[in-house]
C-alpha positions as CSV (number, residue, x, y, z in Angstrom):
1,X,0.0,0.0,0.0
2,X,2.8,2.4,1.0
3,X,4.5,1.6,-2.2
4,X,1.5,2.4,-4.3
5,X,1.1,5.8,-2.6
6,X,4.8,6.6,-3.1
7,X,4.5,5.7,-6.8
8,X,1.4,7.9,-7.1
9,X,3.1,10.8,-5.4
10,X,6.2,10.5,-7.6
11,X,3.9,10.3,-10.7
12,X,2.2,13.5,-9.7
13,X,5.5,15.3,-9.0
14,X,6.8,14.1,-12.4
15,X,3.6,15.2,-14.1
16,X,3.7,18.6,-12.5
17,X,7.4,19.1,-13.5
18,X,6.6,18.1,-17.0
19,X,3.8,20.6,-17.2
20,X,6.1,23.3,-15.8
21,X,8.7,22.3,-18.3
22,X,6.3,22.6,-21.1
23,X,5.2,26.1,-19.8
24,X,8.8,27.2,-19.7
25,X,9.4,25.9,-23.1
26,X,6.2,27.6,-24.4
27,X,7.4,30.9,-22.9
28,X,10.8,30.5,-24.5
29,X,9.2,29.8,-27.9
30,X,6.9,32.8,-27.6
31,X,9.9,35.0,-26.6
32,X,11.8,33.7,-29.7
33,X,8.9,34.5,-31.9
34,X,8.6,38.0,-30.5
35,X,12.3,38.5,-31.0
36,X,12.1,37.4,-34.6
37,X,9.1,39.7,-35.2
38,X,11.1,42.6,-33.7
39,X,14.1,41.8,-35.9
40,X,12.0,41.6,-39.0
41,X,10.3,44.9,-38.1
42,X,13.8,46.5,-37.8
43,X,14.8,45.2,-41.2
44,X,11.6,46.4,-42.8
45,X,12.1,49.8,-41.2
46,X,15.7,50.0,-42.5
47,X,14.6,48.9,-46.0
48,X,12.0,51.6,-46.0
49,X,14.4,54.3,-44.7
50,X,17.2,53.5,-47.0
51,X,15.4,54.2,-50.4
52,X,13.7,57.2,-48.8
53,X,17.0,58.8,-47.9
54,X,18.4,58.0,-51.3
55,X,15.3,59.5,-53.0
56,X,15.7,62.6,-50.9
57,X,19.4,62.9,-51.8
58,X,18.6,62.4,-55.5
59,X,15.8,64.8,-55.4
60,X,18.0,67.4,-53.8
61,X,20.6,66.9,-56.6
62,X,18.0,67.0,-59.4
63,X,16.3,70.1,-58.0
64,X,19.4,71.9,-57.1
65,X,19.1,75.2,-59.1
66,X,21.8,77.1,-57.2
67,X,24.7,78.7,-59.2
68,X,27.7,76.4,-58.7
69,X,30.5,78.8,-59.6
70,X,30.0,82.4,-58.5
71,X,33.3,84.0,-59.3
72,X,36.3,83.6,-61.5
73,X,39.5,85.3,-62.8
74,X,39.3,84.5,-66.5
75,X,36.6,85.1,-69.1
76,X,35.8,86.2,-72.7
77,X,34.1,89.6,-73.1
78,X,32.1,90.5,-76.1
79,X,29.0,92.6,-76.7
80,X,25.6,92.1,-78.4
81,X,22.6,94.1,-79.6
82,X,19.8,91.5,-79.8
83,X,16.2,92.5,-78.9
84,X,15.0,89.0,-77.8
85,X,16.2,87.6,-74.5
86,X,15.6,84.5,-72.5
87,X,15.2,86.2,-69.1
88,X,13.2,89.4,-69.9
89,X,10.9,91.0,-72.4
90,X,11.6,94.5,-73.7
91,X,14.8,96.4,-74.2
92,X,16.8,97.0,-71.0
93,X,17.8,100.6,-70.3
94,X,20.2,99.5,-67.5
95,X,23.6,97.7,-67.6
96,X,23.1,94.1,-68.6
97,X,24.7,91.0,-70.0
98,X,24.3,87.5,-71.2
99,X,26.4,84.5,-69.9
100,X,27.3,81.0,-71.0
101,X,26.0,78.8,-68.2
102,X,29.1,76.7,-68.5
103,X,31.0,79.6,-67.0
104,X,28.8,79.3,-63.9
105,X,29.5,75.6,-63.4
106,X,26.4,74.1,-65.2
107,X,26.8,71.3,-67.8
108,X,25.6,71.0,-71.3
109,X,23.2,68.3,-70.0
110,X,21.8,70.8,-67.4
111,X,21.2,73.3,-70.2
112,X,19.5,70.8,-72.6
113,X,17.4,69.0,-70.0
114,X,16.4,71.8,-67.7
115,X,17.0,75.3,-68.9
116,X,17.0,75.6,-72.7
117,X,13.3,76.2,-72.9
118,X,12.5,76.9,-69.3
119,X,10.5,79.7,-67.7
120,X,12.9,82.5,-66.6
121,X,11.7,82.0,-63.0
122,X,13.5,78.7,-62.8
123,X,16.7,79.7,-64.6
124,X,19.2,80.3,-61.8
125,X,21.2,83.1,-63.5
126,X,18.3,85.1,-64.8
127,X,18.1,88.4,-63.0
128,X,21.3,88.0,-61.1
129,X,23.7,90.9,-60.7
130,X,27.2,90.4,-62.0
131,X,30.3,92.5,-61.4
132,X,33.2,92.6,-63.9
133,X,36.5,94.2,-63.2
134,X,39.0,94.7,-66.0
135,X,42.1,96.9,-65.8
136,X,40.8,98.3,-62.5
137,X,37.5,99.4,-64.2
138,X,34.2,98.0,-63.0
139,X,31.0,97.1,-64.9
140,X,28.0,95.9,-62.9
141,X,24.9,94.7,-64.7
142,X,22.0,92.3,-64.7
143,X,22.0,89.0,-66.5
144,X,19.1,89.1,-69.0
145,X,20.0,86.4,-71.5
146,X,21.9,83.2,-72.1
147,X,24.6,82.5,-74.6
148,X,23.5,79.1,-75.8
149,X,26.2,76.4,-75.0
150,X,24.4,73.9,-77.2
151,X,23.0,74.0,-80.7
152,X,19.3,74.8,-80.2
153,X,19.3,76.7,-83.5
154,X,19.6,80.3,-84.7
155,X,16.5,82.4,-85.4
156,X,15.8,85.9,-86.8
157,X,15.4,88.8,-84.4
158,X,11.9,90.1,-85.3
159,X,12.9,93.7,-84.5
160,X,16.3,93.9,-86.3
161,X,16.0,91.1,-88.9
162,X,19.4,89.9,-87.8
163,X,20.2,86.2,-87.3
164,X,20.7,85.6,-83.6
165,X,21.0,82.5,-81.3
166,X,22.9,79.4,-82.3
167,X,25.8,77.9,-80.4
168,X,27.9,80.2,-78.3
169,X,31.5,80.5,-79.6
170,X,33.1,80.6,-76.1
171,X,32.4,78.5,-73.1
172,X,33.4,81.3,-70.7
173,X,31.8,84.2,-72.4
174,X,30.1,87.2,-70.8
175,X,28.3,89.3,-73.5
176,X,27.9,92.9,-72.4
177,X,24.7,94.4,-73.8
178,X,24.2,97.3,-76.2
179,X,25.9,100.6,-76.4
180,X,26.8,100.7,-72.7
181,X,28.5,97.3,-72.9
182,X,30.4,98.4,-76.1
183,X,31.5,101.6,-74.5
184,X,32.8,99.8,-71.4
185,X,34.9,97.5,-73.6
186,X,36.2,100.3,-75.8
187,X,37.2,102.4,-72.8
188,X,38.7,99.5,-70.8
189,X,40.5,97.3,-73.4
190,X,40.3,99.5,-76.5
191,X,38.3,96.9,-78.5
192,X,34.9,95.2,-78.7
193,X,36.5,91.9,-77.7
194,X,38.6,90.8,-74.7
195,X,39.8,87.4,-73.6
196,X,42.0,86.8,-70.6
197,X,42.5,87.7,-67.0
198,X,39.8,89.7,-65.2
199,X,37.6,89.4,-62.1
200,X,34.0,88.5,-62.3
201,X,31.5,87.5,-59.6
202,X,27.8,87.0,-59.0
203,X,26.6,89.6,-56.5
204,X,23.3,88.1,-55.4
């Protein structure tokens, strides 16, 4: 009889330990599952963040319309008398000029893809003030036009009948406008053309 009772008690203890063991095992399994879920969530979060950050960086590069080069010590100066401009309508009565965007650090691809036929409001150099110093003489004007770095085609100026446009002859050109521009060149370098050392900078 005592033997039977002892066997019964041992069986109950063993059964209880097994049940507790199963509970511990279940808790461990649930903890592992939760840990796996958390790790997967972290990976998904990183995957989502990574492309988003890349997209933001790419978007910043693509939409970066700031002027990349704002000053220099070498350029080609000429003058022009067109009456059709990329940045303004009407004939300016103030000192003004056109520039080749390559001078300002833009690429031919920038020009062809973004600015060749763009609204003046999105062209970075339109309306900017530029200062030129040659032989200690200063010319400050507003950029009103672009000297085309590509080959988007020449056309006839409707007011003068002259052929204008076409590919710019110089990658670093600054075209001073009209009689004021020509007068500055004649007074400063004694010609309507200058190529060499000078100081130029974007003022705003």
